C-alpha positions as CSV (number, residue, x, y, z in Angstrom):
1,X,94.0,121.7,126.7
2,X,93.6,123.5,130.0
3,X,90.0,124.8,128.7
4,X,88.8,121.0,128.9
5,X,90.8,120.4,132.2
6,X,93.6,118.3,131.4
7,X,96.9,117.9,132.8
8,X,99.8,117.3,130.2
9,X,102.1,115.5,133.0
10,X,105.3,115.7,130.7
11,X,105.4,119.3,130.2
12,X,109.3,120.7,128.9
13,X,110.8,122.6,126.0
14,X,111.1,119.5,123.5
15,X,107.3,119.0,123.8
16,X,106.8,123.1,122.6
17,X,106.7,124.0,118.9
18,X,106.5,127.0,117.4
19,X,105.1,128.0,114.0
20,X,106.2,130.6,111.4
21,X,103.5,133.0,112.9
22,X,105.5,132.7,116.2
23,X,102.5,130.6,117.9
24,X,103.3,128.1,120.4
25,X,101.9,124.6,120.0
26,X,102.1,121.7,123.0
27,X,102.7,118.6,121.7
28,X,103.2,115.0,123.1
29,X,99.8,114.4,124.9
30,X,100.4,110.8,125.3
31,X,100.4,111.1,129.0
32,X,97.9,113.8,129.4
33,X,94.9,113.1,132.0
34,X,91.7,114.7,133.3
35,X,92.4,116.7,136.1
36,X,89.2,114.8,138.0
37,X,90.9,111.6,137.1
38,X,94.4,112.9,138.5
39,X,94.8,110.7,141.5
40,X,98.1,108.6,141.1
41,X,97.7,105.0,141.3
42,X,99.7,102.8,143.8
43,X,103.0,101.9,142.3
44,X,102.5,104.0,139.4
45,X,106.0,105.1,137.6
46,X,107.0,108.7,137.3
47,X,107.6,109.7,133.7
48,X,109.2,112.8,132.3
49,X,112.3,114.9,132.1
50,X,113.9,115.1,135.1
51,X,114.6,118.7,135.6
52,X,111.1,120.0,134.6
53,X,109.6,117.3,137.1
54,X,107.8,118.7,140.5
55,X,109.1,117.6,143.3
56,X,105.7,116.1,144.8
57,X,106.0,114.3,141.7
58,X,109.1,112.9,142.6
59,X,107.7,112.1,146.4
60,X,105.3,110.2,144.6
61,X,102.4,112.5,145.6
62,X,99.2,112.7,143.3
63,X,99.0,114.4,140.1
64,X,97.5,117.9,140.1
65,X,97.5,120.8,137.7
66,X,100.5,122.6,139.9
67,X,102.8,119.8,138.3
68,X,102.4,121.6,135.1
69,X,103.0,124.8,136.4
70,X,105.9,123.9,138.3
71,X,107.2,122.5,134.8
72,X,106.5,125.7,133.2
73,X,108.7,127.8,135.7
74,X,111.7,125.6,134.3
75,X,110.8,126.7,131.0
76,X,110.6,130.6,132.1
77,X,114.0,129.9,133.5
78,X,115.0,128.5,130.3
79,X,114.0,131.7,128.5
80,X,116.3,133.6,130.5
81,X,119.3,131.2,130.2
82,X,119.3,129.9,127.0
83,X,119.9,126.3,128.4
84,X,117.7,123.6,130.0
85,X,117.8,123.9,133.9
86,X,120.6,122.2,136.0
87,X,122.4,121.7,132.8
88,X,125.6,123.6,134.2
89,X,126.1,120.7,136.8
90,X,127.3,117.2,137.1
91,X,124.3,115.3,138.7
92,X,123.5,111.8,138.5
93,X,119.6,111.2,138.6
94,X,119.3,110.4,142.3
95,X,121.3,113.4,143.4
96,X,119.3,115.8,141.4
97,X,116.0,114.2,142.7
98,X,117.1,115.1,146.2
99,X,118.3,118.4,145.4
100,X,114.9,119.3,143.8
101,X,112.8,117.8,146.5
102,X,115.1,119.8,149.1
103,X,114.4,122.9,147.4
104,X,116.9,123.7,145.1
105,X,116.2,125.6,142.0
106,X,118.3,127.2,138.9
107,X,120.2,130.2,139.8
108,X,118.3,133.5,138.5
109,X,120.1,134.7,135.7
110,X,121.3,138.5,136.0
111,X,119.1,141.1,134.3
112,X,115.9,139.2,134.5
113,X,113.1,141.4,135.3
114,X,112.0,141.3,139.0
115,X,108.3,140.8,137.8
116,X,109.2,137.9,135.8
117,X,111.3,136.2,138.6
118,X,108.7,137.0,141.4
119,X,106.2,134.9,139.0
120,X,108.7,132.3,138.1
121,X,109.7,131.7,141.7
122,X,105.8,131.4,142.5
123,X,105.5,128.7,139.8
124,X,108.1,126.6,141.3
125,X,107.0,127.1,145.1
126,X,107.9,123.7,146.8
127,X,104.2,123.7,147.9
128,X,101.8,123.0,145.2
129,X,99.0,124.9,146.6
130,X,101.2,128.0,146.4
131,X,101.5,128.1,142.8
132,X,99.3,130.0,140.7
133,X,96.6,128.8,138.5
134,X,97.0,128.5,134.7
135,X,93.9,131.2,134.5
136,X,96.0,133.8,136.6
137,X,99.3,133.0,134.7
138,X,97.4,133.7,131.1
139,X,96.2,136.8,132.7
140,X,99.5,138.3,133.7
141,X,101.7,137.1,130.8
142,X,98.7,138.3,128.3
143,X,99.2,141.7,130.1
144,X,102.9,141.7,129.8
145,X,102.5,141.0,126.0
146,X,100.0,143.5,125.0
147,X,101.8,146.3,127.1
148,X,105.5,145.7,125.8
149,X,103.8,145.5,122.4
150,X,102.1,148.7,122.6
151,X,105.3,150.6,124.3
152,X,107.5,149.6,121.5
153,X,104.5,150.4,119.0
154,X,104.4,154.2,120.2
155,X,108.2,154.1,120.1
156,X,108.5,153.2,116.5
157,X,105.5,156.2,115.9
158,X,108.3,158.4,117.8
159,X,105.4,159.1,120.3
160,X,107.3,160.9,123.3
161,X,104.6,159.6,125.9
162,X,105.1,156.3,127.7
163,X,101.4,154.7,127.3
164,X,100.2,151.5,128.9
165,X,97.5,149.3,127.8
166,X,96.4,149.0,131.3
167,X,97.2,152.8,132.6
168,X,95.1,152.2,135.7
169,X,97.4,149.2,137.0
170,X,100.0,150.6,138.6
171,X,101.8,147.1,139.2
172,X,101.8,146.6,135.2
173,X,103.5,149.9,134.5
174,X,106.3,148.9,136.7
175,X,106.5,145.4,135.2
176,X,106.9,147.1,131.8
177,X,109.4,149.2,132.8
178,X,111.3,146.3,133.9
179,X,111.0,144.4,130.6
180,X,112.1,147.6,129.0
181,X,115.1,148.2,131.1
182,X,116.2,144.8,130.9
183,X,116.2,144.7,127.2
184,X,118.3,147.8,127.0
185,X,120.8,146.1,129.0
186,X,120.8,143.1,126.7
187,X,121.3,145.4,123.7
188,X,123.9,147.6,125.4
189,X,126.4,145.3,126.5
190,X,127.4,141.8,125.5
191,X,126.8,139.3,128.5
192,X,128.6,135.9,129.0
193,X,126.1,133.3,130.0
194,X,128.4,131.0,132.4
195,X,125.4,128.8,132.1
196,X,125.8,128.2,128.3
197,X,129.7,128.0,129.0
198,X,129.4,125.4,131.6
199,X,126.5,123.4,130.1
200,X,127.3,119.7,130.4
201,X,125.5,117.2,128.0
202,X,125.2,114.7,130.9
203,X,121.5,115.2,132.1
204,X,119.1,113.7,129.6
205,X,116.3,115.8,128.1
206,X,114.3,112.8,127.1
207,X,111.4,111.7,128.9
208,X,111.9,108.5,131.1
209,X,110.5,106.8,134.0
210,X,111.8,107.3,137.4
């Protein structure tokens, strides 16, 4: 989708499917529009799942690809919590819109790797121009997957040496250590997720107009 320069405009967990081979597919392309045709028409209705909608869209600013990056940050957060963003709070739509526009974001889940948190916060930055591009996101996440996979592959072979796919990139070394330590922490203790305990059904996870 991004290789042909389209904006999804309604990215959320319900629009992502996983195949038997663990390949992710983005669906529901009815609101997609070309980036070069992304200026929002006057009085156009905003449409989406509220917790995943970028603040600039809620303010009726023009659509840009940064909108999808913000939505992706909410999906990143959902990976760490197991529940949709803001599902632990009692909100009406108007209040949640105000809170998102005023900078409120979901609380960081304990044990999340710092490098993951840093990227997630960049993606949900209130200023669209401060968010990373899809190209930079792809590069970072691809490096994470490759390096973590290589680490566990070597450990399965009882290799005593910690090796990295990108041995000359010190930042990725640090990142992989954070993921490994976070995984050890999750495996060594049973953690109570307050977001799961407190999750409430009042926020709709269905796309609607605002």
